[in-house]
ROGUDREN-819474 format. One line per field, with one value per residue (C-alpha): x, y, z; residue in one letter. Coordinates in pm, whole numbers, always signed. Layout:
residues N
x: [X | ...]
y: [Y | ...]
z: [Z | ...]
type: [a | ...]
This chain:
residues 99
x: [-455 | -828 | -765 | -578 | -859 | -1126 | -931 | -897 | -1270 | -1360 | -1132 | -1279 | -1630 | -1536 | -1374 | -1608 | -1921 | -2103 | -2477 | -2477 | -2356 | -2034 | -1727 | -1671 | -1972 | -1768 | -1500 | -1487 | -1259 | -1044 | -802 | -453 | -207 | +109 | +370 | +108 | +254 | +67 | +135 | +327 | +511 | +809 | +1021 | +1196 | +1354 | +1707 | +1677 | +1546 | +1813 | +2119 | +2043 | +1796 | +1545 | +1179 | +886 | +712 | +385 | +191 | -27 | -340 | -184 | +27 | -259 | -481 | -214 | -171 | -545 | -570 | -271 | -440 | -766 | -572 | -385 | -687 | -594 | -259 | -386 | -702 | -480 | -284 | -603 | -749 | -435 | -504 | -299 | -322 | -279 | -121 | +84 | +436 | +596 | +547 | +710 | +1006 | +1054 | +1028 | +1326 | +1539 | +1564]
y: [+583 | +518 | +149 | +240 | +468 | +210 | -60 | +159 | +242 | -127 | -221 | +52 | -64 | -417 | -300 | -16 | -3 | +330 | +359 | +621 | +379 | +272 | +492 | +455 | +683 | +962 | +961 | +1282 | +1359 | +1671 | +1818 | +1670 | +1854 | +2004 | +1735 | +1460 | +1111 | +914 | +584 | +438 | +116 | -65 | -303 | -508 | -752 | -612 | -637 | -991 | -1094 | -920 | -930 | -1215 | -976 | -1071 | -856 | -991 | -823 | -772 | -467 | -627 | -755 | -443 | -197 | -408 | -401 | -26 | +45 | -176 | +9 | +346 | +214 | +87 | +420 | +653 | +832 | +929 | +1068 | +1220 | +1412 | +1553 | +1664 | +1814 | +2023 | +2200 | +2017 | +2234 | +1955 | +2203 | +2090 | +2229 | +2054 | +2335 | +2601 | +2374 | +2269 | +2629 | +2729 | +2439 | +2570]
z: [-712 | -738 | -671 | -350 | -229 | -311 | -130 | +181 | +170 | +141 | +432 | +651 | +561 | +674 | +999 | +1094 | +877 | +842 | +882 | +603 | +333 | +171 | +198 | -177 | -216 | -53 | -325 | -527 | -817 | -834 | -1086 | -1083 | -865 | -1021 | -1064 | -1038 | -1065 | -1327 | -1153 | -866 | -931 | -789 | -989 | -724 | -970 | -922 | -543 | -577 | -827 | -679 | -307 | -272 | -118 | -116 | -8 | +301 | +206 | -113 | -167 | -24 | +299 | +348 | +305 | +534 | +807 | +760 | +787 | +1097 | +1251 | +1202 | +1349 | +1652 | +1687 | +1687 | +2012 | +1857 | +1525 | +1670 | +1912 | +1620 | +1444 | +1761 | +1819 | +1491 | +1230 | +919 | +660 | +418 | +123 | +148 | -150 | -399 | -185 | -114 | -476 | -596 | -383 | -508 | -866]
type: [x | x | x | x | x | x | x | x | x | x | x | x | x | x | x | x | x | x | x | x | x | x | x | x | x | x | x | x | x | x | x | x | x | x | x | x | x | x | x | x | x | x | x | x | x | x | x | x | x | x | x | x | x | x | x | x | x | x | x | x | x | x | x | x | x | x | x | x | x | x | x | x | x | x | x | x | x | x | x | x | x | x | x | x | x | x | x | x | x | x | x | x | x | x | x | x | x | x | x]
């Protein structure tokens, strides 16, 4: 997860540098959330073997395209934030009712 955040910070610094320094300097560490995933990994070997599927992007090209998309879509996401998006985590309340 830290690698992902650092990569996003580095991309943003390339695209839109800050006068206040590198975005990596803004990273703070917090306690793990309940149900924290220790790693995210995809093994696509079965898809490749059985279906002949191949990923068109690797992590580096995919995250770069994603960051560029969000930069290009600022009016859309800024509008969401300005309308008072709460950014609350709802996963715990939903998972608690499932058991």
